[in-house]
C-alpha positions, -999 to +999 in steps of 0.1 A: -649-089-404-618-104-389-592-120-410-586-152-389-612-180-396-621-188-359-625-152-353-648-145-383-670-173-370-673-157-336-681-124-351-708-141-372-724-156-341-722-122-323-739-105-350-766-132-352-773-128-314-759-163-307-740-162-275-704-173-273-687-174-238-649-168-232-636-191-205-600-200-192-592-237-197-565-259-183-548-281-206-519-305-206-488-294-225-472-329-226-471-361-208-435-356-195-428-327-172-409-298-187-377-280-170-396-261-144-419-291-135-451-276-149-471-300-172-504-279-176-509-242-190-539-220-195-556-207-226-587-188-236-615-210-251-647-197-266-678-219-259-712-219-274-737-227-245-759-244-269-736-272-271-729-277-233-746-309-219-730-313-185-711-294-159-694-309-129-668-301-104-633-315-112-618-325-081-586-343-099-575-307-111-578-292-076-555-321-065-530-313-093-530-277-081-521-286-046-495-309-059-478-280-078-485-293-114-506-265-124-494-227-132-480-208-102-504-179-108-533-198-096-549-192-062-545-224-041-583-220-032-593-221-069-621-247-080-624-263-116-652-273-137-654-301-164-677-290-192-689-316-216-696-303-251-719-323-275-702-329-311-730-349-325-722-387-319-692-379-296-683-352-273-653-332-259-646-323-222-629-290-212-616-284-177-621-246-170-614-224-140-643-216-118-668-236-098-697-252-115-722-227-104-702-195-115-694-213-150-731-219-153-739-183-149-714-174-174-726-198-199-764-195-193-770-163-175-802-168-155-812-200-172-812-231-147-814-259-173-787-273-194-797-288-230-788-324-233 
């Protein structure tokens, strides 16, 4: 069992045949540009597909890529998906790399319907 709490939970979910999917999230570092002008960065996130209620293409992040606000290592043709995760009475949105259909394949395999 892993020592870190979050990793322990992921290991538990894997052992109990619950699927956790690793995606790459684009997140805002701060509200003001830092020295090199980049205000966004990338990080790995682990998503439980059982909590996904909506996927949609995020055109605003594509505009940010074209304007140079996103990390330089991204392909200018890259597309982005906003994922809405249910958290009971509220939710959380993540913006991840990839078009909605490819993110859906990663999250749900061959399933076509999202829970909601």
